[in-house]
N, C-alpha and C positions, 0 to 999 in steps of 0.2 A: 636470475635467484628466487628462488621462493622463501618467505619466511617462515620461520617456526619458532615455537615456544624458545629454543635454544641458539638460535643467530641474531633473533631481533634486537638483541641487546647491543651485538657488534653495529649493527645498520645502524641505530640511533645514535649511539657513540661518533661513529663516523660524521654523522650529519650534525653533530652538537647539539642533539636534544637533550643532553643530559651529561654526566661526568662521570668517570670510573670510580673516583672517591664514594659517591653516594651507591653506586651500584656495588662497589666492595664491602661498604658498611650496612648493608644489606635493606636498603632503600630503594630496590629495584625488585619489581613484582610482574608476572604475566598471566592472564586469565585469557584462555580460548573463547572466542562468543560466536554460537552458532547462527550463521548467515548464509546468503547465498555466496558470498566471497570469503574469504580467508579475513576472519577480523579477531584482533587481538587488543586485549585492553590492557595497556602496560602504563605503571604507575613507576615515575622514576622520581624519586623525594617527593616534594611539594606538586609535581608536574603530574598529569596523566593524559594519556594520549589514547585514540581510538585508531589503529593502524591498519589498513582495509588494501587486501591484494586480489587481484583477480586470480579465480582458483585454477584457471587453466591457461594456455596460452593461445587457445583456439581465437579468431576473430571476435564472435559474439562475447565471449568474455571479456576480454581485452577492450573491446568497442564501449561496453557499457560503462566501465571506470572511466575510460576516456569521456565519454558522455558528461559523466558526472562530475569529472574534473573542470570539463568546458563550462558547465552551467555554475560551478563555485566562481570560475575567475571572472564571469559576467555580472554575477547577483549578488556576492557574499556581502559588499557593502550596501547594496540596496535592502537587503533584508537579514541585517543582524538581529533583529529578534525572531526570525523564524529558523535562520539554518545556524548549524554549530561552525564554528571558525574550522577552517582550512589551513594548515600550516604548509603544506608544499605537496608537488604530486611528482612523480618520479616515472617518466612515461616508458624508459626501456623495461622496467620492471613491473608497470602497472601497480604503483603503490600510492596509496593517498595517507596524509596524516593529518589525522582530524584534532579537535580538543575533545576528552572526554567530557561529556555533561554530568559530570558528577552531581548528585543530589536530586537528579531528573530520574523518572521512573517512565516505563513504557505503559501506553495504556492498557496494554492485553494484561499486565498483571497489576494495575491500578485498582486499589479497593472502591474508589468512589469510580468507575469506570460507568458505571449505571448511572450516576447523577444526574440530574436535568442540566445542572450547571456545567459539568463536562461536555456535555452533548452541544450545549450551547456557544461553549466556547470553540470546541471542534468547528460549527458551523461558521462564526464569525472568523475564524482563522483562513480556513479553506476559501470562504468567498472572498474574502479581501484580497487574498493572494491572486485568485483568479480574475478578479475583476480588475487589479492593476495590471495584471499581463496579460490582456484582452488587444492590447492596442496594434499587434501583429508583427511588430517590430523582431520578434524572436520565431519566426513563422520560418523563416529561411535557416536559420542555425540550426535548429531543432526540429527539422521536417518531422513527422508523424505520421501513421496509417492507421487504418482500420483495425482493431485488434484482431486476430486471428482466431480467437473463440467466436466470434459471431458469425464464422463460415465452418464451424466443427461440423456441422451435419453434410459438408460438401466434403470432407477429408476423406483419404482413403482407408478402406476398411482395414488393412494392414500396410503398416510402414515400418522400415527397421529402425527410424529413429525414434519410434514411440515404444514401452512396454507393452507387455502384452495385456497389463490390467489397462492401459489408456487406449489399446487397439478396441479391446471389449467395450469400453465405455463409448467410444464412438461409433460401434456397431448399435448398441443399444441406443442412441440417440438418432440414428437414422431409421431406426424401426418406428420413431413417433412424428406424423405428420406435423405435430404442432412446435415442435422445435424448428423444424424448416420454417414454419409461418412466423414463429415470433423473433428468431433471428434475422430474417429476411428483414422482417419489418425494422429492427434495430438498426441493419445497415443502411435502409435507405433514410433513417431519421440520423444519421450520424452528422455532425455539424461541427466544423474546427472552428472554436473560438476564444481558443486561450491556451497558454502553456499550462501542461498538465503533470505532475508528479507520477502518474501510472501505476502506482501502488500504495494510495494513502490508506494505508491499513493501520489497525491499532497498534501492532508492534513498532510502525515507524514512526507514530507520534509519541514524543515525550513530555511530560510535563513536569512543571517545576515542584518546588516543595510549598509554595504559597497559593497554587494553582490559576494564577492568574496569567500564565504564559506557556505555551505551546511550542514547541520546537520538531520539525519534521525531516527525518534523515532518509538516507538511501536513496538519491535521485539518479539513481542509473537508467530508469526508463522515461526521465524527462524528455517530453515531448510536445509539440503543438498539438493537440486535439481538441476533442470533446470533454468541458468541465465535467458533464455529468457522468464521465468514467471515471472520476476521482471520488465524486459523491457515491457512487454504486461502490466501490472499493470500498468504503470505509462500512457502508450500510451491511454488503456483505459479511464483513469483517465481525460487526457485531453478532449477526444471525449465525455465525458459523459457532459460538460458543453454544448455543442453544441447539444447533443441529449435532455437534460432536458431543454435548452431556447435557441432555435434556433435562436429566433427574437433577443436574447440579445449576444449571442456569435455565429458569422459566423465562419465557418470552415475555412474560407481563412485567418482571422485573428489570429487562431490556428496552422495554418500549418507552420509558420515559424519556431517556438520553435520543433515541432515534427521533422522536418527534421535536425535541428540543433542538437538535442538530437540524435537521431538517428545515424548520421554523427560521433558525438564525441565518441559515443559509439562503435562504428564499428571501429574506430582508435584504440582507446584505448586497444581492444582485439586483433587488428590484424586481423580483419576477413574482409572477401570479403562482402562489404557494400549490394550490389545487394541482394545477396543470404539469408544474415542476416535479411534485413527489410521486404523480402517478408516473413519470416517464421516468423516474430515478429508481423506482422500484422495478419496473422492467428492465432497467439495463443490469439491476442487480441480481436479477435471474440468470442473466447470462454468466455475470461473475460467479454464480455459482456452480456453471458448468465448467467453467475455467479452474476454478478450485478443486473441483473433483478430479480434471485432468491432472493437474501438480501434484495433487496427494498418491497419484498412481505412478509417479516417475519412475519408480523402482518396483513395482506392482509385478506380480506374476499373474494376478489376477483381479479382478474389482474384489473393492472391499465394501462393506456395509456404509462406510461412512461415505462414500462416493455415490452409493444408490441411494440415500439420505439427500445427499445435495442435488442430485439429477431429480430425485423426486420433487423436491423445493421448487427448482428450477422451474418443472413441468407445471407445478400449481401456479405458478406466479405467470406463467403464460398463458395458461386455460381459464384462471379464474383471478382475474387482477384484482376483483372487489372482495373476496376470501384473501388476496394477499396485503391488502390494504390494512384491513381489520386485524387479522390474525398476526400481521409481522409488524405494523406499525402502530395499530390501535387506534384506525380513524375514529372520529376527526382528532385531530391535533392542534394544539395552539399555536398561535400566533400573536404577536404582541398587537392588541386592538382589535382582535378579529378572531373568528373561529371559523374554521375551514376543514371542510373534507378532503381527503385524496381518492375518492373514486367520483 
C-alpha cells in the first residue's frame, strides 16, 4: 500500500500510534514534506511523527529505505544525540516511522547557518562520528563503492535512463579533458576509512533551538566509504546557495562557516588542516557535477544553474588556489594555529 494524506490515519491507528478520539476531536493533522521519498509529518495530539515510505516499488527505492532501517537497528542506541528515534519499520510496505524533531530547524533554512559557531558545530559532530565509526566493524554490513559521479566523464553520451538535460551535461563534461584528469585523480585517491552518511548536506542537518545540538537525518545512502565524501557534501551544499542565488548570498558571507567547519573537522580527526582542506575542496568540485546532474533529472535541456555548477567544478579542478581563496577564503583559522589551504 502507498500512504497518502487520506489513509495514513488508518495506518497509524491500526498500529496504535494514536487513538480515534484524538483524531475525531481535531487533534490529527498531516503535512506532506518534499523529500526523495514519501514523507509525511503527522501530528496526533501531543505526539508528532515523521512517516517515510519508499516512493516506488523498484529495488533501488525499497533498498535505500531498508538500508536506513538497518542502520537504525544497529546504531540508534549508540547515537541517541545524533539520530532521531525510529519507532518501527514495516518491510512489506517500505515504511519507517520516526519521531518528528519538533523545535529543530534544518540548516538550509536556519538564519544563523553562516555563523562560525554553526560551522564549528557541524565540523565537530561530523568529525566525531567519522572518528568513532572508523573501526571497520561496519564495513561488511554497509559495503560501499566509489561514487558514480567520479566516472561521469566515462558515461555514455546518450542513455535512456538519463534525461535529455543530463545527457547534454555528460556530453559537455566529456569535451573538457580537465574533468577527466580531475575525476580520475579523485578515484585514485579514494580511501575507505569509516561509515559515511552519503548525503550530509544542509537540508539533512537539524539544529536544536539552543544551537548546541545537531541531528542528522535521511541515512538512506549510509555506507563504508571515504569520510571526505561527507565533508565535500556539506561544502558543496553551502556553495550551492551562492551559485544559485549570487545576488542574495555572497560567498564572503558564507566563508566564515566553511572555515570554522573545516578547522573543527580537521581538529576532531587529528589531521593536518591544509592538506585535508585542499583534498576536501577538490572532492567538493566533483560534488558540484553530481548536483548539476541531479538538478536535471527531469530536464529536457541543460539549465543555467547546471552550467554554473559545471563551471564552478571546472575552476576547482583547474585552479585549486583560486578555489581555496575564493570559495573558502584562505587562510582559515584553526585553534592555536593559522594555516593555508593551498
